[in-house]
C-alpha positions as CSV (number, residue, x, y, z in Angstrom):
1,M,-51.9,9.8,114.5
2,P,-50.9,11.2,111.1
3,D,-47.4,12.4,110.7
4,F,-46.2,15.9,109.8
5,T,-46.3,15.2,106.0
6,C,-50.0,14.1,106.1
7,R,-51.0,17.0,108.4
8,L,-49.2,19.6,106.3
9,K,-50.9,18.5,103.1
10,Q,-54.3,18.2,104.9
11,F,-54.1,21.7,106.3
12,R,-52.8,23.2,103.0
13,L,-55.7,21.6,101.0
14,A,-58.2,22.6,103.6
15,K,-57.1,26.2,103.1
16,G,-57.4,25.8,99.4
17,L,-53.7,26.5,98.8
18,T,-51.5,25.0,96.1
19,Q,-47.9,24.1,97.0
20,E,-46.9,27.2,95.0
21,Q,-49.2,29.5,97.0
22,L,-48.0,28.2,100.3
23,A,-44.4,28.5,99.2
24,G,-45.0,32.1,98.3
25,K,-46.5,32.9,101.7
26,L,-43.5,31.3,103.4
27,G,-40.8,32.7,101.2
28,V,-39.6,29.3,100.0
29,S,-39.7,27.4,96.7
30,A,-42.6,25.2,95.7
31,P,-40.2,22.2,95.4
32,A,-39.4,22.7,99.1
33,V,-43.0,22.4,100.1
34,N,-43.3,19.3,97.9
35,K,-40.3,17.8,99.7
36,W,-41.9,18.5,103.0
37,E,-45.1,16.8,102.0
38,R,-43.2,13.8,100.7
39,G,-41.1,13.5,103.8
40,N,-37.9,14.1,102.0
41,S,-37.0,17.1,104.1
42,Y,-38.6,19.3,106.7
43,P,-39.0,23.1,107.0
44,D,-36.6,25.0,109.1
45,I,-37.9,25.3,112.7
46,T,-38.0,29.0,112.4
47,L,-40.7,28.7,109.7
48,L,-43.1,26.7,112.0
49,P,-44.9,29.7,113.6
50,T,-45.4,31.3,110.1
51,L,-46.5,28.0,108.7
52,A,-49.0,27.5,111.5
53,R,-50.5,31.1,111.1
54,T,-50.7,30.6,107.3
55,L,-52.6,27.3,107.8
56,G,-55.2,28.7,110.2
57,G,-53.5,29.7,113.4
58,I,-52.9,26.1,114.6
59,P,-50.2,26.0,117.1
60,A,-46.8,24.9,115.8
61,P,-46.6,21.9,118.2
62,V,-49.4,20.3,116.2
63,F,-46.8,19.7,113.5
64,I,-44.3,18.0,115.8
65,A,-44.8,14.2,116.2
66,P,-44.8,12.9,119.8
67,G,-41.4,11.5,120.8
């Protein structure tokens, strides 16, 4: 199963969004989105519902890897 970084990039690209556009919708910087996609950091948990809605209404748990 792909990890968060792969799924995030896949969903973003499927929506036709650049990192800058996604960042603008979330109120974060483009470098922050880049760090998420490279696995250098992760979004604040409070952003997950907005991130999910922005990327097509997928439930936030899709982004969380099974433990």
